[in-house]
N, C-alpha and C positions, 0 to 999 in steps of 0.2 A: 461340334460333336453331333453322333444321332443316337437317340434316346427311345428304346422302343419300352412303353409302358405296359408292364405286365399285369393282368390279374389272372386269379385262381384259375379260371374256367378257360383263360386263354393257354394257360399251361399242359391244360390236360387235354386239348386238343391240338397241342403242339407234335409234330411227327418228323420223321427221317422221310428223304426219298430219295432216287436216283432220275440223273433227266440224262440219255444220252446224246440228246439234241443240244443240249446247252454245252456238256464237253465237247462234244463237235466243235460248235461254233467258239467254245475255248481255245482250240487244237486252233482254227483256221485263223484266228486274230495272231494268235502266236505266228503262226506262217508266217501273215504278211507283218510281221513287227510290231503290231499292235498291244499285244499282249505279254505273258509271262515268258522269258526267253526259253527255247528248247534246249535239253543238252545236245552237244554238237553230233554224238551218234544217231540220235533220230531226226534230226534237221536234215542229215545227210541223206537218211533215210529215206524221208518222207520229201523234201523238196522236190526231185526230180518227176514226182507223179502229179504233186501240187501244180507245179507248173504246167504238165502236159494238162491237166486238168484247166487251167485256166487258158491255155488257147483251145482247146476241144469242145467244153461247155459252155454253159453259161453261168459259173461258176463266180467270175466276177460281179456278176449285177447282186449272188448273194453278198459278196466281199465288202460290196460298194454301201452295203447298209450298216455294216458293221463300224464301230467305235470303240476306244479306250474303256469308254465306260457306259458302253449301251450298245443297242443292237433290238432289231423288229422281235416283237416276241413269236409273230407269226413262224417263224423258220426254230425257235428254242419254247414250245408251248411248257406251260406249267405241266410237271408231272403229278400224275396220281398217287405213286407208291415207292415200294422197293422192288417192284417187279416189272416197271417200266421197260419195255422196249424198243428198239430203233424203228422196228417197224407201228408200233405204235404213236408213236412221233411223228413218225412218214403218213400217216392215216391222217392225223392233225392237219399236219402242214396243208395237206393237198385238199382238205376240209375247207380253209380259209375262205373267205367270203373276198373277191377281187376287189370291192370296194373298202371291205376291212383292210386288206394288206395296202392300197393304194394309200391309206390314210396315217398309215405306218411308212411308207415311202417318202412322204412327204416330210414328214419330221427326223428320218434316220439316214434318207438318202441325199444330205446335204452336201459332202464333201467334193474333193476334184475330182476323183474317180467316177463320183455318179453322173459328174458330167461326159464320159466319153460317150461318144456316140452309138457304138454297139452295146452300151448298157442301159442308156437310156431307152435305147429301142427295145431292150426288154421290159424294162420296167413299164412302158407308157402301151407295152401290148396288150389284147384282151386275151392272154393265156401265160401273163405272167406268173400267176403263182405255180402252175402244173409246170412250167419252164425253171423257175428257181427249186421247184420240191425237186425234179430231178437231177438237177446237179449237185445238189445239198446229197440226196444219194448214192451219186455214183462218188462224192468224195465220201460221205462213209464208208462205203465198199471199200475203196481203194488207201484211204490217209487209216480209217482207225476201225474197223471190223476184226481185222485180225488180232490186235493186241488187247480188243474191249472185254473177252472174258478174264484177260489177268489184271486189266483195269479195276473190273466189277467185283473181281474178289478182293480186292484191295481194298475197295469204297463199301462192300458189304461188311467186313471185317472192322471196319472203322466204326461202323454202325454197332455191330454186337459191343465193342470195347466201350460208345458211347453210352449203349443201351446199359451194361451196365456198373458204369459211373452214377448213372442218374439212382438207380436201385442202392447204390452205395453209401451217396452223398451228396445224390439231390442234384436238381437242375440248375441252381448257382453257379456247383461246383464244374457241372456238364459245359456248361455255357463259359465261363470262364475259360475253361482250357483248350477251345477252339483254336483263340489269338490272344499271347499277352496284350494286347489294346482293348482286349475288352473285358467289363468288368461288371460284375451285379453290385447296383448299388440299388438303395432306397426302393427296395420292389421293381425295378427295371434292370434294361440292359442297357451299357454305355459303350460306346466305340468311340474312342476318342479320336481317331485318325479320317472320321466321316463327318460330310454336313449333311444336313437332313434336320437337323430341330428334333421335335417330339412326334413321335408315332404311336397311335394306340392300336396292341392288337386288338383286332374283332375276333370272333366266334373262330374264325379259321384257324388260329392260332398261330404261332413261327413254324415254317417249313426250314426242316435243314437238309442241308444238300451237301455231301463231299465229294472233293474232284480230285484229280491228279493234276489239272490243268491249270487251277485258278492260281495267281499268283501269294496272298494271304488269306483276303477274304473281301467277297462281294455279297454288296443284299440287291433283291427285289424291293420298291415301294408301292410299286404301280399296279393297278388290276391292267391283265384278268389274273396277273400271280397272286397267292397272298405274303403277306410279309415274309420275305425268305432272307436265309443267308448262306451262304456257297464258302465253303471253308475248306481248305488243306487236309487233303486224306492223310492220316497216320502211315507210314512206310511211303509214302513219296517219294521220300529223298532217298532212302535206299533203293528204289527203283532205279530212279536217276541215278543215285552213283554207280548201279550195277551196269548200267549204261556206256559209263565213260571210264570205267577206271578198273583195271586188272585187278581182280582182289587179292591181296598179299598174304604169305605166309603168319600166322598168329599163333600165339598162345593155344586159343580155343580148338582151333583149326587144326593145330598139331596136334591135340590130344583126340578130337572124337572124328578128324576128318572133315573136308569141306561142306561137304552136304549136310553132315549132321548140326556143323556150328552154323548154315544158313537156316537151317529150323530151329533151333533152340535161339537162335539172335531175332527171328522172325515170330516169336512164340513171347512179344513182349505185351500180347493180351489170345486170351482161348480163343482156338480156330480148329475148325475139322480139316479130314485130311484131305478134303476135295478144295476149302479156301485155301488150304495150303501150296498144294498143288496149281490149282490158276494162279494165286499170285507171285508166286516163284518162279512158274514156267517149269515145271519138274514132273514125270511121269507120277501118275495116281500112284502104282502098285510101288515105286520109288521111295517116293514119302509115306507110306504104309511098312514099310520095311525098317527103314530106317528109323521113325516113331516108334515103333516097337523094341530097336536095341533101344535107344534114349530111355525108353520106359523101362526095360530092363535094369536098367543102369542107375535108375533111380533120380532121373532127371526131368522126368514127365509123369504127370498121371491125367489119366482121361477120367470122365463124366459125361454121362447121357444130358443133352438139352433139346427136350422134345423130339424131333426126328433125328438128329445130328448128334454126333460122338464128339467132345471138345476136349482138345489136349490145353494144358499149362504147364509151366513150371514147377518142380518142387521147389521148396528152398535151398538145395542142392543144385538145383538149376540156375535158380537166381545166382546163387555165389559163385557159380563157376565163369557166366556169361558177366559179372558185375567183376572178377578177377582178369576177365581178358582185355578188359576194356583202357 
């Protein structure tokens, strides 16, 4: 079992962040069969470009450093916050000193693929860091960049939901909602399916990162990362399901139409028009029109939160969604 000992100060410093580089690494692990399996439609769409990148770039050198339970920190640097971009991550990757990268090569590049002569030539070269950074950048643009706005919107909506749970129910409920195997017990966070003993959270607190590519939950316990939990974002299952199955008519769709049914179902947590548009891959104007109709029918209400206007289901909307299940 892994247990995080939590102080009040550590909780106050705990925060959420997004990590494009970490999601890219998780996607790459999935594509080589070491991570969470991708839906068939996503795998079929990405694998041709992935195989071409392996032939034409130095991506195999980056892949040789990945393992099911970890990888080099320099290709997935710790994110600073919710506004983290791939450009931020890439700049930190490129700034990694060669000696620091080589220390990571020695501990992570130990598998059979790392002994491939082509891979070894890259890892042993004086320009290993820029060559791997360039391969990662090409992988980002060809495998993930087009989908990232939608995936980022799902993760941002997850954070909005979790912050609301913290405000209404506290940290213990929020942490336990991340996964059934996580419990808040006696002033600490216990994860029953991890080994690791007891880890005391320092002044940096706990970093929480939602992801669509993580299987269930993952943890970072060693520097330079703060103590971190990477968890599956709410809405991921619906995203994958939409890629693999053709939606079937149901009572909710028959009543309000497919697009409005998708919006009602997606509003299990408050969201803005732009978040809904990105997470559901719909045009913002169409989303706004459908929301106005649903609001006029008494199924939604809206309220301003900072600079955003968030929509949520009314009791009538909740009853309609519950009755369609």
